[in-house]
C-alpha positions as CSV (number, residue, x, y, z in Angstrom):
1,M,40.6,-7.9,-237.8
2,L,41.1,-4.2,-238.5
3,K,42.6,-3.2,-241.8
4,G,44.8,-0.1,-241.8
5,N,48.2,1.3,-241.2
6,A,50.3,1.0,-238.1
7,V,52.3,3.7,-236.3
8,I,55.0,3.2,-233.8
9,G,56.3,5.8,-231.3
10,Q,59.0,5.9,-228.6
11,S,58.7,8.2,-225.6
12,G,60.6,9.2,-222.5
13,G,64.2,8.3,-221.8
14,P,65.8,5.6,-223.9
15,T,67.3,2.3,-222.9
16,S,70.1,0.4,-224.6
17,V,67.6,-2.1,-226.0
18,I,64.5,0.1,-226.9
19,N,65.3,-0.2,-230.6
20,A,65.1,-3.9,-230.3
21,S,61.4,-3.6,-229.5
22,L,61.0,-1.2,-232.5
23,S,62.7,-3.8,-234.7
24,G,60.5,-6.5,-233.3
25,I,57.3,-4.6,-234.1
26,V,58.4,-3.7,-237.7
27,T,59.6,-7.2,-238.5
28,K,56.4,-8.9,-237.2
29,A,54.0,-6.3,-238.7
30,R,55.4,-7.1,-242.2
31,D,53.9,-10.6,-241.9
32,F,50.3,-9.3,-241.8
33,P,48.5,-8.1,-245.0
34,A,46.0,-6.3,-242.7
35,I,48.8,-3.7,-242.1
36,P,49.7,-2.2,-245.5
37,R,52.0,0.5,-244.2
38,I,54.2,0.7,-241.1
39,L,54.8,4.3,-240.0
40,G,56.9,5.9,-237.3
41,M,56.3,8.9,-235.1
42,R,59.4,11.2,-235.3
43,Y,59.8,12.5,-231.7
44,G,56.9,10.7,-230.2
45,I,53.3,11.9,-229.9
46,E,54.5,15.5,-230.1
47,G,56.0,14.9,-233.6
48,F,52.9,12.9,-234.5
49,M,50.6,15.9,-233.9
50,A,52.9,17.9,-236.2
51,E,52.6,15.1,-238.8
52,N,56.3,14.4,-238.6
53,I,55.7,10.8,-239.7
54,I,58.2,8.5,-241.5
55,D,57.8,5.3,-243.5
56,L,59.4,2.5,-241.5
57,G,58.3,-0.1,-244.0
58,A,60.8,1.4,-246.4
59,E,63.7,0.4,-244.2
60,T,65.7,-2.8,-245.1
61,G,65.8,-6.0,-243.1
62,G,69.5,-5.4,-242.5
63,T,68.7,-2.1,-240.9
64,M,66.1,-3.7,-238.7
65,E,68.6,-6.4,-237.6
66,R,71.3,-3.8,-236.8
67,L,68.7,-1.7,-235.0
68,K,68.5,-4.4,-232.3
69,Q,71.9,-3.4,-231.0
70,T,71.7,0.3,-231.7
71,P,71.6,2.6,-228.6
72,S,69.2,5.5,-227.9
73,S,65.8,6.0,-229.4
74,A,66.0,5.7,-233.2
75,L,62.7,7.4,-233.8
76,G,63.5,10.3,-231.5
77,S,61.7,10.8,-228.2
78,C,59.7,13.4,-226.3
79,R,58.3,14.1,-222.9
80,H,55.0,15.7,-223.9
81,K,52.3,15.7,-221.2
82,L,49.2,14.7,-223.1
83,K,46.4,17.2,-222.6
84,E,42.7,16.9,-223.4
85,H,42.9,19.4,-226.2
86,D,45.5,17.3,-227.9
87,L,43.2,14.3,-228.4
88,P,41.0,15.7,-231.2
89,R,44.2,16.7,-233.2
90,I,45.6,13.2,-232.7
91,L,42.4,11.6,-233.9
92,D,42.4,13.8,-237.0
93,V,46.0,12.6,-237.8
94,L,45.0,9.0,-237.2
95,K,42.2,9.3,-239.7
96,K,44.2,11.2,-242.2
97,Y,46.9,8.5,-242.4
98,N,44.4,5.6,-242.0
99,I,46.0,4.4,-238.9
100,R,44.3,1.6,-237.1
101,Y,47.2,0.2,-235.0
102,V,49.2,2.3,-232.5
103,F,52.2,0.9,-230.7
104,L,54.0,3.0,-228.1
105,I,57.2,2.0,-226.5
106,G,57.8,3.6,-223.1
107,G,57.3,3.8,-219.4
108,N,54.5,4.9,-217.0
109,D,53.6,8.2,-218.7
110,T,53.7,6.5,-222.2
111,M,51.3,3.9,-221.0
112,D,49.0,6.7,-219.8
113,T,49.2,8.3,-223.2
114,I,48.2,5.2,-225.2
115,H,45.5,4.4,-222.6
116,R,43.9,7.8,-223.0
117,L,44.3,7.8,-226.8
118,E,42.7,4.4,-227.1
119,A,39.8,5.3,-224.9
120,Y,39.3,8.6,-226.8
121,A,39.2,6.8,-230.1
122,K,36.6,4.3,-228.7
123,A,34.5,7.1,-227.4
124,N,34.5,8.7,-230.8
125,R,33.6,5.4,-232.6
126,Y,37.0,5.1,-234.3
127,D,38.2,1.5,-234.4
128,L,41.7,1.5,-233.1
129,A,44.0,-1.1,-231.5
130,G,46.4,0.4,-229.0
131,I,49.2,-1.7,-227.5
132,G,52.0,-0.6,-225.1
133,I,55.4,-2.1,-225.1
134,P,57.3,-1.6,-221.8
135,K,60.5,0.3,-221.5
136,T,62.4,1.7,-218.6
137,V,65.7,1.3,-217.0
138,D,64.1,2.1,-213.6
139,N,62.1,-1.2,-213.6
140,D,59.2,0.5,-212.0
141,L,56.3,-0.6,-214.2
142,F,53.5,-2.6,-212.7
143,G,52.3,-5.8,-214.3
144,T,55.7,-7.1,-215.5
145,D,58.4,-9.1,-213.7
146,H,61.0,-6.7,-215.2
147,T,61.2,-4.2,-218.0
148,P,63.2,-4.4,-221.2
149,G,66.2,-2.1,-220.6
150,F,66.5,-2.7,-216.9
151,A,68.9,-5.7,-217.2
152,S,71.4,-3.8,-219.3
153,A,71.2,-0.7,-217.0
154,A,71.6,-3.0,-214.0
155,R,74.7,-4.6,-215.5
156,Y,76.1,-1.1,-216.2
157,M,75.5,0.0,-212.6
158,A,76.9,-3.2,-211.2
159,L,80.1,-3.0,-213.3
160,S,80.5,0.7,-212.5
161,V,80.3,0.3,-208.8
162,M,82.3,-2.9,-208.8
163,Q,85.2,-1.2,-210.7
164,A,84.9,2.1,-208.9
165,G,85.0,0.1,-205.6
166,I,88.3,-1.4,-206.6
167,L,89.6,2.0,-207.3
168,A,88.3,3.4,-204.0
169,K,89.9,0.5,-202.0
170,D,93.3,1.1,-203.6
171,M,93.0,4.9,-203.2
172,Q,91.8,4.9,-199.6
173,K,94.8,6.9,-198.4
174,V,93.8,9.6,-200.8
175,D,90.0,9.5,-200.9
176,Q,88.2,7.9,-198.0
177,F,84.8,7.5,-199.6
178,V,82.8,7.5,-202.8
179,V,79.1,8.1,-203.4
180,F,77.6,6.7,-206.6
181,Q,74.1,7.9,-207.6
182,C,71.6,5.9,-209.6
183,I,68.7,7.1,-211.7
184,G,65.2,6.0,-210.7
185,R,63.2,8.7,-208.9
186,E,60.9,6.6,-206.8
187,A,62.4,3.1,-207.1
188,G,65.7,1.6,-206.0
189,W,66.0,-1.3,-208.4
190,L,69.2,0.0,-209.9
191,V,70.6,0.8,-206.5
192,G,70.1,-2.8,-205.5
193,A,71.6,-4.1,-208.7
194,T,75.0,-2.7,-207.8
195,A,75.4,-5.5,-205.2
196,A,75.8,-8.0,-208.0
197,G,79.5,-7.6,-208.1
198,K,80.1,-7.8,-204.4
199,R,82.2,-10.9,-203.5
200,S,83.3,-10.2,-199.9
201,P,82.3,-7.8,-197.1
202,D,84.9,-5.2,-197.9
203,D,84.0,-5.1,-201.6
204,A,81.8,-2.2,-202.8
205,P,79.1,-1.3,-202.2
206,H,78.8,-1.0,-198.4
207,I,75.8,1.2,-197.9
208,M,72.7,1.7,-200.0
209,C,70.2,4.5,-199.8
210,F,66.8,3.5,-201.3
211,P,64.0,5.8,-202.4
212,E,61.7,3.3,-200.7
213,R,63.1,4.1,-197.3
214,A,63.0,7.5,-195.6
215,F,66.5,8.9,-195.3
216,E,67.8,9.5,-191.7
217,K,71.0,11.4,-191.4
218,A,72.2,10.1,-188.0
219,P,72.0,6.4,-188.7
220,F,73.5,7.0,-192.2
221,L,76.5,8.8,-190.7
222,A,76.9,6.1,-188.1
223,A,76.9,3.4,-190.9
224,V,79.6,5.5,-192.7
225,K,81.8,5.6,-189.6
226,K,81.4,1.9,-189.0
227,C,82.4,1.0,-192.5
228,H,85.3,3.3,-192.5
229,D,86.6,1.8,-189.3
230,Q,86.2,-1.7,-190.7
231,Y,87.5,-1.3,-194.3
232,G,89.4,2.0,-194.5
233,F,87.1,3.4,-197.1
234,V,83.3,3.6,-197.7
235,S,81.3,2.9,-200.9
236,I,77.8,4.3,-200.9
237,V,75.1,4.0,-203.6
238,C,72.1,6.2,-203.5
239,G,68.9,6.6,-205.5
240,E,68.5,10.1,-207.1
241,G,65.1,10.4,-205.4
242,I,65.9,9.6,-201.8
243,A,64.0,11.8,-199.4
244,Y,63.5,12.5,-195.7
245,A,60.4,11.3,-193.9
246,D,58.5,14.5,-194.6
247,G,59.1,14.0,-198.4
248,T,61.8,16.7,-198.7
249,P,64.3,15.4,-201.3
250,V,67.8,14.9,-199.9
251,S,69.0,16.7,-203.0
252,A,67.0,19.8,-202.0
253,S,66.0,20.2,-205.6
254,Q,62.9,22.3,-206.3
255,T,63.0,22.2,-210.1
256,K,60.0,20.3,-211.7
257,D,59.4,18.9,-215.2
258,K,56.3,19.0,-217.4
259,F,54.8,16.1,-215.5
260,N,55.3,18.0,-212.2
261,N,58.0,15.6,-211.1
262,I,61.0,17.0,-209.3
263,E,64.1,17.0,-211.5
264,F,67.1,15.3,-210.0
265,G,70.8,15.3,-210.9
266,A,72.0,17.7,-213.7
267,M,68.5,18.6,-214.7
268,G,67.7,19.8,-211.2
269,G,71.0,21.6,-210.7
270,T,71.8,19.5,-207.6
271,S,71.8,15.9,-206.5
272,A,71.5,13.5,-203.6
273,A,75.1,12.3,-204.1
274,M,76.3,15.9,-203.7
275,A,74.3,16.3,-200.5
276,L,75.6,13.0,-199.0
277,H,79.1,14.0,-200.0
278,R,78.8,17.3,-198.1
279,M,77.3,15.5,-195.0
280,I,80.3,13.1,-194.8
281,C,82.9,15.8,-195.4
282,D,81.3,18.1,-192.8
283,E,81.0,15.3,-190.2
284,F,84.3,13.5,-190.5
285,G,86.5,15.7,-192.6
286,F,87.0,12.9,-195.1
287,R,88.1,13.5,-198.6
288,G,85.9,11.7,-201.2
289,E,84.2,11.9,-204.5
290,F,80.7,11.4,-206.0
291,Q,79.8,9.8,-209.3
292,I,76.6,10.6,-211.2
293,T,76.0,8.7,-214.4
294,E,72.7,10.4,-215.5
295,S,71.7,9.0,-218.9
296,L,74.8,6.9,-219.6
297,P,73.3,3.6,-218.4
298,M,70.3,4.4,-220.6
299,C,72.3,4.2,-223.9
300,A,75.4,2.1,-223.2
301,A,75.0,-0.5,-226.0
302,D,78.5,-1.9,-225.3
303,R,77.2,-3.2,-221.9
304,A,73.8,-4.4,-223.2
305,V,72.8,-7.9,-222.1
306,R,72.0,-10.3,-224.8
307,L,69.0,-11.6,-222.8
308,D,67.7,-8.0,-222.6
309,I,68.0,-7.5,-226.4
310,D,66.1,-10.7,-227.0
311,E,63.3,-10.0,-224.6
312,A,62.9,-6.4,-225.9
313,Y,62.6,-7.8,-229.4
314,L,60.1,-10.4,-228.2
315,C,57.9,-7.8,-226.6
316,G,57.8,-5.9,-229.9
317,Q,56.7,-9.0,-231.7
318,K,54.1,-9.9,-229.1
319,A,52.5,-6.5,-229.3
320,V,51.8,-7.0,-233.0
321,E,50.4,-10.5,-232.4
322,L,48.0,-9.1,-229.7
323,A,46.8,-6.4,-232.1
324,M,46.2,-9.0,-234.8
325,E,44.1,-11.0,-232.4
326,G,41.9,-8.0,-231.9
327,K,43.3,-7.1,-228.5
328,T,43.6,-3.5,-227.4
329,G,44.2,-1.5,-224.2
330,L,47.0,-3.7,-223.1
331,M,50.7,-3.6,-222.3
332,V,53.0,-6.5,-223.1
333,S,54.6,-7.8,-220.0
334,L,57.3,-10.3,-219.1
335,E,56.5,-13.2,-216.8
336,R,59.3,-15.2,-215.1
337,V,58.7,-18.9,-215.1
338,Q,60.4,-20.9,-212.3
339,G,61.8,-24.2,-213.4
340,K,64.4,-26.8,-212.7
341,D,66.5,-25.5,-215.5
342,G,66.9,-22.0,-214.0
343,Y,65.7,-18.7,-215.4
344,R,63.1,-18.7,-218.2
345,C,60.7,-15.9,-219.2
346,T,57.6,-15.7,-221.3
347,T,55.2,-12.9,-222.3
348,S,51.9,-12.0,-220.8
349,T,49.8,-8.8,-220.7
350,A,48.7,-6.1,-218.3
351,N,45.8,-3.7,-218.6
352,L,46.9,-0.2,-219.5
353,C,44.6,1.3,-216.8
354,D,46.5,-0.7,-214.2
355,V,50.0,0.5,-215.4
356,A,49.5,4.1,-216.4
357,V,51.2,6.8,-214.2
358,K,52.1,4.4,-211.4
359,A,55.5,3.4,-210.0
360,K,56.4,0.0,-208.7
361,P,58.8,0.2,-205.8
362,M,61.1,-2.6,-204.7
363,P,59.2,-5.1,-202.4
364,D,60.0,-5.0,-198.7
365,E,61.4,-8.5,-199.0
366,Y,64.2,-7.2,-201.3
367,I,65.6,-4.7,-198.7
368,N,67.2,-5.7,-195.5
369,A,65.8,-4.8,-192.0
370,Q,68.2,-2.0,-191.6
371,G,67.2,-0.5,-194.9
372,H,70.8,-0.1,-196.1
373,F,71.3,-3.2,-198.3
374,V,69.5,-5.8,-200.4
375,T,68.5,-9.4,-199.3
376,D,69.4,-12.8,-200.8
377,K,65.9,-12.8,-202.4
378,F,66.8,-9.8,-204.4
379,M,70.1,-11.3,-205.5
380,D,68.2,-14.4,-206.7
381,Y,66.0,-12.0,-208.7
382,I,68.7,-9.9,-210.3
383,K,71.6,-12.3,-211.1
384,P,69.8,-14.2,-214.0
385,L,69.0,-10.9,-215.6
386,I,72.5,-9.4,-215.8
387,G,74.5,-12.5,-216.2
388,P,78.0,-13.3,-214.9
389,L,80.3,-10.4,-214.0
390,P,84.1,-10.5,-214.4
391,E,86.4,-12.0,-211.7
392,Y,89.2,-9.5,-211.0
393,A,92.5,-10.4,-209.4
394,H,93.3,-9.5,-205.8
395,L,96.9,-9.4,-204.6
396,N,97.7,-11.3,-201.4
397,Y,100.0,-8.6,-200.2
398,H,102.7,-10.9,-198.9
399,K,104.9,-8.6,-196.7
400,V,108.6,-8.8,-197.3
401,N,110.9,-9.9,-194.5
402,P,114.1,-7.9,-195.0
403,Q,116.0,-10.8,-193.4
404,T,115.2,-13.0,-196.3
405,L,116.6,-10.6,-198.9
C-alpha cells in the first residue's frame, strides 16, 4: 500500500450530487492512516498546476454531511484540455506535495485527464494511484449503468416538461406549441427522461428529437401537424446536439470550445430549439415558445433524488477503497442488479482507457421505430432512477346545460 497524501478534483459541468461524491471520498479517506493529508484542487487540474491547493482534511464532519446536499462544484471546476507539456508540471506538483492518490470526479474528458496523468506517472517511475469517479447529467459514460447526477437531472427535466405541458395544454388558444431543449450534445438520455411524466396520449411530450437520430425536416413537420390536429397543441423535446444526416447541427452553431466541441445553446449564441421554433412558425404560422434550461438541471439541489445522492456518495467511498487495495487506472461504475424486489444497484469498475473521451448514446432498443419517442424498455430503465412524480388534477369539463340553471 502506498503511503502519501491524496488530492481530489472536480472537472467539467457540475451535477446536483457531485459534492456527495466529494464527501464520500473525504469521509472514507479519513479511515486510512496511509493517507495522512486529504487535499483539494481548487478549480480542477488548472488550479492544481498553479498550486491552488486546499486542505480538505481540515473541514468538519458536519460540513462533509451538508456537502452531500449542496449544489454545484464545491472545489470549483475547469474545462482545461490537458496537453503534453502540462504533464511534467503536474508531476512536479505531485512530488512537491507528496501526493500518491489522485481522485478526479468528472465525465469523459476528466477520465481522459486522469488516464493520461496516471500513465505519465507510471512511465516516469512515480508510484501513483489514479481513480476516476463518474459524473455527468448527460449519462453518456461507458462502463456504467448510469452516472451519478443523471437521475436528478432526469427528474428535473421530467417535471419541467410535465408542468410546461399542462401550461401549454391550457394555453393552446394563445400558444399552439412549445419546444423544450435538453443538454447532452451527443446523447438523448435526458430527452427520453421527459416521458416519465406522461400519463395519456395528449400529455406532454408528443415529439422527441434525439441526437442519436438524423433530423429530417419534412417528417418532423408532418408529426407536428398530426399532433396539433389531434391535441390542439404540440409539445416537442429536443437534444441540443441534434443534427442533419450530413452532420450539420440543426442549431447551425459554428462556435467551438477548447475540446473542439461545437457549443450549443447560450454558449453558441443559437440553439436547436430556436431553429425548430422558426421552422414551425414559418410552416404553419403557429405562435409558440421555446424553453432552454442550460445549466439549471445541473445544479438544482431542490430536485435532487435521494437515490442519486446516496449512489454518488457510494462512488466516492468506493474510489478510496479501490485505491487502498492497490488498484489504479480505473473508474468506479454503477451496476444495476435485477431482482424480485425491484431496483438495486452495486458498484463495479471500468478501465479508464475504455471510458476516456467517448460518448455512450442511447441504445436503439430505447428509441421507437419512428425515432420520435422512447420505448417501454427505456421507461423500465428510467422510472426506478427518478422515483414517483406528482399526480396533478384534471378537470372533467362538464358542460353546463342552461336549461338546468
